[in-house]
ZASE-584622 format. One line per field, with one value per residue: y, x, z of N, C-alpha, C, O in turn; residue in three letters; residue number from 1. Coordinates in steps of 0.02 Angstrom, whole numbers, padded with zeros to 5 digits. Layout:
n.py	Y  ...;
n.px	X  ...;
n.pz	Z  ...;
ca.py	Y  ...;
ca.px	X  ...;
ca.pz	Z  ...;
c.py	Y  ...;
c.px	X  ...;
c.pz	Z  ...;
o.py	Y  ...;
o.px	X  ...;
o.pz	Z  ...;
residuo	ALA  ...;
num	NUM  ...;
// end
This chain:
n.py	02275  02321  02456  02504  02495  02585  02698  02710  02710  02824  02937  02899  02958  03081  03131  03103  03177  03319  03297  03286  03427  03495  03470  03527  03668  03811  03926  04113  04230  04392  04527  04698  04871  05038  05191  05327  05393  05332  05207  05221  05264  05161  05051  05097  05083  04934  04911  04966  04941  04842  04699  04664  04663  04562  04444  04443  04387  04268  04246  04198  04290  04287  04360  04529  04613  04739  04767  04794  04878  04972  05054  04982  04985  05067  05084  04965  04814  04659  04511  04369  04273  04143  04032  03902  03837  03836  03882  03916  04041  04123  04156  04228  04340  04381  04388  04501  04607  04660  04695  04827  04903  04889  04958  05076  05112  05087  05196  05311  05310  05354  05469  05575  05522  05393  05226  05108  05088  04993  04837  04699  04571  04406  04233  04080  03949  03794  03731  03663  03477  03509  03619  03721  03747  03908  04009  04172  04262  04338  04508  04656  04807  04777  04672  04559  04506  04358  04362  04214  04135  04014  03903  03766  03656  03557  03442  03439  03467  03368  03330  03433  03465  03359  03387  03515  03478  03366  03401  03572  03648  03613  03629  03782  03837  03799  03896  04030  04066  04076  03983  04014  03995  03882  03847  03787  03823  03830  03812  03772  03841  03838  03760  03644  03663  03781  03842  03916  04025  04095  04169  04196  04354  04424  04533  04639  04632  04535  04427  04436  04359  04254  04170  04175  04099  03983  03951  03907  03788  03640  03530  03579  03583  03456  03399  03469  03424  03287  03281  03292  03385  03456  03608  03766  03811  03960  04092  04114  04221  04356  04430  04560  04591  04717  04660  04721  04820  04785  04636  04469  04376  04389;
n.px	03429  03556  03533  03470  03569  03702  03632  03647  03752  03799  03739  03799  03932  03910  03856  04002  04084  04030  04039  04169  04195  04139  04239  04340  04330  04362  04380  04406  04453  04455  04551  04529  04595  04547  04631  04618  04431  04396  04323  04199  04209  04282  04190  04093  04154  04152  04030  03981  04061  04188  04113  04046  04152  04224  04140  04141  04268  04264  04248  04170  04052  04041  03989  04015  04069  04063  04147  04086  04116  04242  04398  04416  04280  04277  04357  04399  04347  04283  04275  04232  04256  04229  04304  04353  04466  04612  04730  04634  04574  04702  04719  04606  04607  04732  04693  04602  04668  04723  04624  04569  04437  04430  04549  04518  04437  04490  04565  04523  04446  04538  04562  04574  04660  04747  04641  04662  04754  04847  04917  04824  04755  04733  04674  04655  04522  04443  04275  04201  04151  04033  03978  03835  03713  03681  03551  03462  03369  03215  03275  03333  03363  03452  03499  03636  03808  03947  04089  04211  04355  04425  04574  04629  04697  04846  04828  04702  04602  04506  04427  04358  04312  04189  04129  04060  04001  03929  03857  03861  03811  03688  03631  03669  03561  03448  03465  03428  03546  03609  03679  03807  03907  04056  04239  04383  04575  04682  04811  04964  05032  04903  04805  04813  04765  04654  04487  04374  04223  04050  03920  03736  03632  03482  03495  03618  03607  03525  03625  03711  03626  03583  03728  03729  03636  03668  03787  03746  03675  03613  03654  03721  03852  03865  03898  04044  04107  04130  04168  04306  04394  04444  04538  04532  04690  04694  04600  04442  04437  04332  04226  04108  04011  03911  03820  03863  03763  03775  03803  03807  03756  03659;
n.pz	04303  04286  04242  04376  04455  04403  04417  04555  04585  04516  04590  04712  04682  04657  04793  04841  04797  04841  04959  04968  04909  05040  05120  05072  05059  05149  05277  05306  05427  05438  05501  05503  05545  05545  05510  05634  05628  05510  05486  05454  05337  05281  05322  05216  05081  05078  05082  04960  04888  04874  04933  04819  04728  04799  04777  04638  04616  04672  04798  04942  05064  05216  05332  05411  05565  05673  05833  05993  06108  06179  06092  06000  05943  05867  05770  05719  05599  05586  05477  05395  05280  05127  05051  04920  04933  04988  04906  04785  04874  04872  04737  04720  04781  04718  04583  04624  04685  04582  04490  04390  04419  04569  04599  04573  04648  04787  04767  04761  04857  04956  04958  05043  05126  05198  05229  05306  05467  05468  05412  05366  05478  05492  05480  05420  05427  05463  05449  05615  05619  05682  05662  05645  05489  05466  05480  05455  05548  05601  05663  05761  05808  05922  05930  05959  05953  05987  05980  06016  06085  06111  06183  06221  06350  06308  06196  06222  06144  06068  06151  06196  06086  06086  06175  06146  06027  06085  06201  06241  06148  06146  06261  06256  06169  06235  06334  06253  06173  06021  05904  05801  05707  05684  05704  05679  05681  05520  05539  05603  05778  05820  05761  05830  05955  05965  05984  05872  05900  05871  05914  05959  06016  06087  06144  06222  06364  06373  06331  06432  06535  06464  06486  06657  06670  06602  06663  06774  06754  06774  06701  06603  06725  06736  06616  06621  06704  06674  06546  06543  06483  06563  06641  06527  06410  06446  06482  06399  06249  06227  06105  06105  05974  05833  05681  05516  05441  05291  05296  05282  05374  05493;
ca.py	02294  02376  02524  02527  02476  02626  02765  02687  02722  02901  02975  02905  02989  03139  03154  03085  03251  03360  03298  03322  03520  03538  03470  03573  03736  03849  04008  04159  04276  04455  04589  04775  04922  05081  05265  05378  05421  05304  05176  05241  05264  05081  05012  05130  05051  04859  04919  05008  04921  04788  04626  04633  04625  04484  04402  04434  04352  04182  04251  04231  04351  04258  04408  04558  04645  04796  04754  04848  04891  05032  05072  04953  04999  05146  05086  04875  04777  04582  04472  04293  04231  04062  04007  03841  03807  03909  03882  03953  04102  04157  04182  04258  04415  04400  04438  04549  04657  04707  04711  04905  04936  04886  05002  05141  05105  05100  05248  05362  05312  05370  05547  05609  05488  05300  05205  05071  05084  04918  04771  04645  04506  04351  04167  04023  03897  03741  03728  03596  03439  03503  03676  03727  03790  03963  04040  04234  04264  04430  04540  04725  04836  04767  04598  04559  04427  04362  04307  04181  04100  03959  03877  03731  03615  03517  03362  03410  03490  03344  03315  03507  03464  03311  03414  03545  03410  03315  03426  03625  03683  03598  03690  03849  03836  03788  03967  04068  04054  04051  03962  04045  03928  03842  03834  03782  03866  03793  03832  03761  03797  03857  03713  03592  03673  03806  03836  03979  04019  04141  04164  04265  04339  04457  04584  04642  04594  04429  04395  04430  04325  04173  04152  04155  04035  03942  03929  03863  03729  03549  03483  03596  03570  03380  03387  03508  03362  03213  03272  03266  03429  03517  03680  03792  03847  04017  04116  04113  04279  04372  04500  04564  04644  04722  04652  04782  04838  04740  04579  04427  04357  04448;
ca.px	03456  03606  03505  03484  03666  03731  03604  03662  03834  03783  03710  03861  03988  03862  03872  04036  04079  03976  04069  04256  04182  04143  04285  04409  04319  04405  04353  04463  04440  04502  04533  04567  04606  04575  04637  04552  04404  04388  04278  04140  04248  04296  04105  04047  04185  04156  03938  03959  04111  04214  04081  04019  04205  04243  04092  04173  04327  04232  04255  04068  04054  03990  04001  04042  04042  04128  04160  04031  04162  04324  04439  04392  04216  04302  04418  04403  04302  04285  04243  04241  04255  04223  04337  04337  04532  04685  04749  04563  04607  04760  04709  04565  04666  04781  04660  04565  04724  04765  04561  04554  04380  04468  04610  04505  04379  04538  04612  04460  04390  04587  04587  04570  04707  04748  04589  04698  04807  04905  04888  04749  04768  04729  04670  04629  04498  04393  04208  04208  04106  03960  03956  03770  03686  03662  03472  03440  03288  03212  03310  03314  03444  03459  03525  03712  03839  04001  04151  04228  04424  04462  04642  04605  04730  04875  04797  04629  04545  04476  04369  04339  04273  04166  04083  04049  03952  03847  03830  03877  03783  03607  03639  03663  03510  03407  03455  03422  03596  03609  03748  03816  03963  04100  04296  04473  04625  04725  04885  04998  05031  04833  04759  04798  04734  04592  04414  04334  04147  04011  03835  03706  03596  03429  03539  03689  03570  03490  03677  03741  03562  03600  03770  03714  03571  03715  03822  03715  03614  03645  03645  03822  03897  03883  03953  04092  04127  04126  04195  04365  04427  04485  04520  04573  04729  04703  04538  04435  04435  04272  04202  04054  04005  03867  03821  03854  03709  03783  03839  03760  03754  03636;
ca.pz	04357  04274  04259  04440  04490  04382  04472  04621  04587  04489  04637  04772  04644  04661  04858  04863  04775  04880  05033  04963  04897  05085  05150  05037  05093  05192  05302  05327  05459  05423  05557  05481  05605  05524  05544  05645  05599  05448  05525  05403  05273  05274  05299  05148  05039  05088  05080  04897  04829  04893  04932  04749  04699  04833  04736  04556  04614  04690  04871  04966  05115  05256  05384  05449  05609  05714  05901  06018  06150  06199  06049  05953  05913  05852  05714  05700  05556  05588  05428  05354  05188  05115  05008  04911  04940  05007  04845  04770  04899  04861  04669  04709  04805  04682  04564  04655  04690  04503  04465  04375  04475  04635  04607  04570  04733  04843  04746  04751  04931  04994  04941  05117  05192  05205  05272  05359  05484  05487  05382  05402  05520  05445  05499  05405  05482  05435  05511  05653  05613  05730  05655  05605  05437  05480  05446  05472  05590  05579  05730  05773  05816  05985  05933  05944  05916  06027  05939  06065  06057  06155  06209  06231  06351  06275  06201  06246  06079  06043  06201  06205  06006  06081  06230  06111  05988  06102  06268  06246  06086  06144  06304  06235  06132  06282  06357  06187  06144  05951  05876  05725  05683  05749  05660  05685  05630  05489  05531  05673  05835  05846  05730  05885  06011  05949  05958  05863  05886  05863  05965  05938  06063  06075  06149  06268  06438  06372  06329  06501  06575  06464  06519  06714  06657  06565  06706  06859  06729  06825  06630  06607  06769  06738  06552  06624  06745  06631  06477  06525  06456  06612  06626  06464  06432  06456  06482  06336  06215  06188  06084  06068  05910  05800  05614  05495  05369  05222  05316  05248  05425  05537;
c.py	02328  02453  02554  02535  02557  02702  02775  02739  02800  02941  02959  02944  03066  03167  03133  03172  03300  03371  03322  03409  03543  03527  03527  03648  03758  03913  04038  04216  04346  04514  04654  04834  04988  05157  05289  05415  05402  05237  05173  05224  05193  05051  05041  05098  04989  04873  04911  04970  04866  04715  04614  04617  04575  04439  04385  04383  04283  04193  04260  04252  04309  04303  04434  04603  04681  04778  04816  04901  04938  05047  05035  04948  05067  05137  05000  04856  04707  04563  04415  04290  04151  04050  03926  03806  03861  03916  03944  04036  04142  04163  04227  04334  04412  04446  04493  04600  04695  04711  04790  04928  04931  04942  05060  05163  05114  05175  05339  05347  05330  05447  05599  05579  05419  05279  05147  05093  05055  04876  04738  04598  04460  04275  04125  03952  03842  03746  03665  03568  03469  03592  03684  03767  03846  04003  04117  04252  04339  04457  04604  04743  04814  04707  04602  04502  04430  04314  04276  04131  04078  03921  03806  03676  03568  03452  03364  03433  03423  03324  03375  03495  03437  03353  03486  03512  03385  03358  03507  03659  03660  03632  03752  03874  03836  03843  04023  04108  04029  04024  03975  03985  03921  03813  03810  03817  03808  03765  03825  03839  03808  03797  03648  03604  03741  03806  03906  03982  04088  04117  04222  04282  04393  04533  04573  04592  04535  04386  04385  04359  04249  04156  04148  04085  03956  03889  03885  03816  03667  03527  03502  03581  03494  03379  03403  03437  03308  03231  03254  03327  03472  03593  03720  03804  03912  04025  04129  04187  04307  04430  04530  04616  04655  04703  04716  04779  04777  04678  04530  04373  04403  04423;
c.px	03537  03604  03509  03550  03702  03705  03624  03742  03837  03797  03766  03917  03982  03885  03940  04101  04066  04020  04138  04240  04191  04198  04363  04381  04348  04373  04407  04430  04473  04487  04556  04540  04602  04582  04591  04496  04374  04334  04237  04150  04257  04241  04081  04097  04169  04070  03963  04009  04148  04190  04076  04090  04245  04226  04111  04240  04323  04245  04184  04093  04019  03971  04035  04013  04104  04105  04101  04087  04235  04333  04420  04324  04204  04319  04411  04325  04332  04256  04255  04212  04254  04283  04336  04390  04569  04713  04689  04592  04660  04760  04644  04595  04681  04736  04603  04625  04730  04680  04559  04478  04397  04505  04582  04480  04429  04570  04570  04436  04462  04588  04602  04617  04697  04657  04626  04739  04877  04878  04855  04778  04717  04710  04622  04609  04449  04350  04208  04151  04024  03948  03889  03769  03663  03592  03471  03382  03290  03239  03300  03383  03472  03516  03616  03753  03902  04042  04200  04286  04446  04529  04624  04687  04784  04858  04712  04555  04504  04407  04349  04276  04204  04115  04054  03967  03900  03822  03815  03822  03706  03595  03617  03609  03430  03396  03448  03497  03599  03665  03768  03878  04023  04174  04349  04498  04649  04784  04897  05006  04928  04783  04768  04769  04658  04521  04403  04257  04103  03950  03811  03658  03528  03447  03583  03661  03554  03579  03697  03685  03558  03668  03766  03698  03632  03782  03822  03668  03667  03663  03743  03864  03910  03921  04000  04136  04153  04167  04275  04426  04473  04477  04576  04632  04748  04618  04521  04442  04377  04239  04160  04037  03920  03875  03822  03786  03711  03817  03746  03730  03741  03589;
c.pz	04352  04270  04332  04474  04454  04386  04532  04613  04557  04552  04705  04744  04683  04723  04879  04842  04793  04941  05018  04949  04954  05130  05151  05054  05152  05203  05313  05369  05456  05471  05517  05546  05537  05560  05595  05625  05540  05451  05456  05342  05229  05270  05232  05093  05015  05057  05004  04851  04841  04897  04868  04725  04721  04778  04645  04551  04656  04763  04901  05049  05139  05317  05411  05500  05645  05793  05937  06056  06151  06112  05986  05910  05865  05784  05697  05659  05558  05547  05432  05304  05192  05056  04965  04908  04962  04960  04791  04813  04883  04800  04695  04728  04768  04626  04575  04671  04645  04465  04453  04419  04549  04650  04606  04628  04770  04803  04774  04851  04984  05000  05001  05168  05175  05264  05322  05380  05490  05415  05409  05435  05491  05474  05469  05440  05424  05479  05548  05621  05627  05715  05625  05562  05473  05438  05496  05498  05595  05666  05714  05803  05898  05983  05920  05959  05981  05987  06015  06046  06121  06150  06245  06256  06322  06285  06216  06202  06058  06088  06208  06143  06042  06114  06202  06063  06023  06177  06237  06204  06117  06200  06291  06202  06192  06316  06306  06163  06093  05929  05820  05685  05711  05689  05701  05648  05597  05508  05615  05712  05824  05809  05776  05942  06023  05946  05942  05848  05878  05887  05942  05997  06045  06079  06194  06340  06424  06371  06406  06555  06565  06517  06585  06709  06647  06632  06775  06815  06741  06735  06617  06646  06753  06671  06561  06669  06728  06561  06461  06496  06498  06608  06561  06477  06455  06462  06405  06321  06185  06163  06059  06017  05879  05739  05573  05451  05305  05251  05312  05315  05456  05594;
o.py	02352  02496  02606  02577  02586  02752  02829  02790  02835  02971  03004  02966  03097  03215  03141  03202  03346  03424  03369  03451  03591  03566  03550  03689  03721  03949  04007  04248  04346  04542  04652  04837  04988  05178  05273  05472  05439  05227  05130  05188  05178  05019  05005  05083  04976  04840  04854  04967  04827  04670  04560  04561  04546  04406  04337  04351  04250  04141  04309  04231  04286  04276  04408  04629  04665  04776  04868  04957  04924  05051  05059  04916  05100  05176  04987  04874  04694  04582  04399  04302  04112  04093  03886  03748  03920  03975  03999  04078  04203  04183  04282  04378  04452  04507  04518  04655  04756  04732  04824  04981  04974  04973  05105  05216  05167  05201  05394  05388  05323  05478  05651  05594  05394  05308  05150  05124  05076  04886  04737  04583  04481  04259  04126  03912  03851  03762  03612  03604  03457  03624  03652  03818  03833  04020  04119  04255  04382  04428  04619  04712  04847  04698  04639  04450  04479  04256  04315  04091  04107  03905  03807  03657  03519  03414  03317  03425  03439  03306  03369  03509  03475  03358  03516  03522  03381  03344  03513  03700  03702  03670  03777  03936  03867  03856  04074  04166  03968  04060  03941  03945  03953  03771  03819  03843  03751  03708  03849  03890  03753  03790  03599  03560  03745  03771  03951  03953  04139  04059  04272  04234  04405  04579  04516  04539  04486  04334  04330  04324  04203  04134  04107  04034  03900  03832  03852  03804  03653  03491  03469  03562  03474  03357  03372  03413  03279  03186  03227  03316  03508  03628  03709  03812  03924  03979  04147  04223  04292  04477  04536  04676  04616  04719  04763  04724  04741  04669  04537  04335  04453  04463;
o.px	03570  03645  03537  03572  03734  03737  03624  03766  03882  03849  03773  03955  04021  03923  03949  04143  04092  04035  04164  04274  04229  04209  04405  04427  04357  04347  04458  04383  04530  04433  04615  04489  04643  04555  04532  04507  04333  04304  04245  04119  04244  04231  04049  04061  04168  04053  03968  04003  04132  04225  04095  04097  04289  04263  04099  04259  04373  04253  04147  04142  03970  03931  04082  03957  04163  04045  04081  04098  04279  04285  04412  04317  04158  04298  04430  04268  04389  04197  04295  04154  04271  04278  04306  04385  04556  04733  04706  04625  04652  04816  04653  04602  04646  04736  04567  04600  04741  04679  04548  04481  04373  04499  04611  04492  04418  04612  04588  04411  04454  04615  04636  04622  04650  04631  04610  04777  04932  04830  04850  04835  04663  04763  04562  04646  04429  04362  04215  04106  03972  03913  03881  03804  03620  03589  03478  03337  03334  03222  03266  03434  03518  03563  03647  03726  03910  04035  04218  04277  04475  04536  04603  04727  04751  04861  04672  04495  04457  04353  04299  04216  04157  04060  04022  03907  03841  03768  03761  03788  03662  03547  03563  03603  03377  03339  03471  03501  03595  03712  03741  03872  04040  04165  04348  04475  04646  04805  04868  04990  04900  04725  04733  04748  04623  04493  04416  04229  04138  03930  03836  03640  03522  03430  03596  03683  03568  03593  03698  03708  03544  03662  03809  03726  03634  03804  03862  03616  03725  03713  03795  03918  03968  03978  04039  04191  04196  04193  04302  04486  04519  04432  04635  04648  04803  04578  04560  04451  04363  04226  04158  04049  03875  03930  03786  03765  03667  03871  03686  03683  03777  03566;
o.pz	04398  04286  04349  04513  04497  04368  04562  04637  04579  04565  04747  04787  04719  04723  04940  04875  04760  04969  05048  04980  04962  05176  05189  05064  05200  05160  05328  05345  05478  05479  05499  05580  05490  05611  05597  05603  05512  05398  05413  05304  05170  05219  05194  05046  04955  05008  04983  04789  04797  04875  04847  04699  04689  04743  04608  04502  04671  04793  04892  05081  05109  05355  05440  05496  05648  05807  05910  06033  06110  06074  05931  05858  05842  05741  05640  05676  05539  05549  05476  05287  05236  05011  05001  04887  04954  04958  04768  04783  04885  04786  04669  04685  04737  04619  04531  04657  04652  04407  04504  04452  04587  04703  04636  04656  04800  04839  04794  04890  05044  05046  04999  05228  05145  05312  05381  05343  05507  05379  05471  05417  05469  05502  05481  05469  05366  05537  05516  05597  05595  05753  05573  05565  05515  05379  05557  05457  05594  05718  05665  05817  05923  06023  05881  05978  06017  05968  06059  06000  06168  06091  06302  06213  06305  06333  06220  06211  06022  06065  06243  06148  06037  06088  06245  06070  06005  06203  06209  06234  06106  06197  06307  06203  06185  06334  06331  06142  06091  05943  05777  05638  05760  05644  05762  05598  05620  05496  05664  05681  05823  05829  05762  05979  06073  05904  05982  05801  05882  05884  05917  06031  05985  06043  06214  06361  06459  06399  06433  06600  06603  06574  06599  06729  06674  06639  06809  06844  06727  06738  06618  06623  06757  06673  06526  06654  06762  06528  06414  06490  06481  06584  06551  06536  06480  06451  06361  06370  06128  06200  05998  06022  05894  05716  05590  05432  05282  05224  05324  05303  05462  05635;
residuo	UNK  UNK  UNK  UNK  UNK  UNK  UNK  UNK  UNK  UNK  UNK  UNK  UNK  UNK  UNK  UNK  UNK  UNK  UNK  UNK  UNK  UNK  UNK  UNK  UNK  UNK  UNK  UNK  UNK  UNK  UNK  UNK  UNK  UNK  UNK  UNK  UNK  UNK  UNK  UNK  UNK  UNK  UNK  UNK  UNK  UNK  UNK  UNK  UNK  UNK  UNK  UNK  UNK  UNK  UNK  UNK  UNK  UNK  UNK  UNK  UNK  UNK  UNK  UNK  UNK  UNK  UNK  UNK  UNK  UNK  UNK  UNK  UNK  UNK  UNK  UNK  UNK  UNK  UNK  UNK  UNK  UNK  UNK  UNK  UNK  UNK  UNK  UNK  UNK  UNK  UNK  UNK  UNK  UNK  UNK  UNK  UNK  UNK  UNK  UNK  UNK  UNK  UNK  UNK  UNK  UNK  UNK  UNK  UNK  UNK  UNK  UNK  UNK  UNK  UNK  UNK  UNK  UNK  UNK  UNK  UNK  UNK  UNK  UNK  UNK  UNK  UNK  UNK  UNK  UNK  UNK  UNK  UNK  UNK  UNK  UNK  UNK  UNK  UNK  UNK  UNK  UNK  UNK  UNK  UNK  UNK  UNK  UNK  UNK  UNK  UNK  UNK  UNK  UNK  UNK  UNK  UNK  UNK  UNK  UNK  UNK  UNK  UNK  UNK  UNK  UNK  UNK  UNK  UNK  UNK  UNK  UNK  UNK  UNK  UNK  UNK  UNK  UNK  UNK  UNK  UNK  UNK  UNK  UNK  UNK  UNK  UNK  UNK  UNK  UNK  UNK  UNK  UNK  UNK  UNK  UNK  UNK  UNK  UNK  UNK  UNK  UNK  UNK  UNK  UNK  UNK  UNK  UNK  UNK  UNK  UNK  UNK  UNK  UNK  UNK  UNK  UNK  UNK  UNK  UNK  UNK  UNK  UNK  UNK  UNK  UNK  UNK  UNK  UNK  UNK  UNK  UNK  UNK  UNK  UNK  UNK  UNK  UNK  UNK  UNK  UNK  UNK  UNK  UNK  UNK  UNK  UNK  UNK  UNK  UNK;
num	1  2  3  4  5  6  7  8  9  10  11  12  13  14  15  16  17  18  19  20  21  22  23  24  25  26  27  28  29  30  31  32  33  34  35  36  37  38  39  40  41  42  43  44  45  46  47  48  49  50  51  52  53  54  55  56  57  58  59  60  61  62  63  64  65  66  67  68  69  70  71  72  73  74  75  76  77  78  79  80  81  82  83  84  85  86  87  88  89  90  91  92  93  94  95  96  97  98  99  100  101  102  103  104  105  106  107  108  109  110  111  112  113  114  115  116  117  118  119  120  121  122  123  124  125  126  127  128  129  130  131  132  133  134  135  136  137  138  139  140  141  142  143  144  145  146  147  148  149  150  151  152  153  154  155  156  157  158  159  160  161  162  163  164  165  166  167  168  169  170  171  172  173  174  175  176  177  178  179  180  181  182  183  184  185  186  187  188  189  190  191  192  193  194  195  196  197  198  199  200  201  202  203  204  205  206  207  208  209  210  211  212  213  214  215  216  217  218  219  220  221  222  223  224  225  226  227  228  229  230  231  232  233  234  235  236  237  238  239  240  241  242  243  244  245  246  247  248  249  250;
// end
């Protein structure tokens, strides 16, 4: 009986440790803007060097994407890293920045001019409790991702989460919209009202058809009416993107 209790206790502490580790994990979405004509060089640097150096310093690469439309398609890289904690993120980037290998790569990659046009943008996030576990599926060149950013009306973020958790994700799936991840920013004021998520479609045309079908779906109309979310504080931000050839999420 005592052995059984000890095994049960040990199992509990293992599970508790796993839960605490999961809660501690933070994600970081970073946006890089390259100088004119330097996006290919930026991608080459990530493909050949940066991703490996991130891993060396304890940073997990979740995904890398380039927007498909407008000027951003020519100069922007959006990517997501996973860290054990905010403190770990700070320590990792500090170690990365002074790594002799990184210094050499950075210097050699910019012999023909600076790659970045400005300082990277960074948003720290935590996964929503309904964020799925992503599994890559066999895709093709037409596959497209969509980054969406929602601002809930004051005090309505919890209701927005409930609607996604209980209804929206299921309805997305019924219309061939694959949920990749859902996050909340960790820092105020965005932590109070913002939901960031990524969907995947078979093509841009498929995305358009899916959203049309979703919008007219009676199940969605019912969920929207009964959720208590009301109108968002402003129109959702949407960025269509292609995964890079070195992205873990594809």
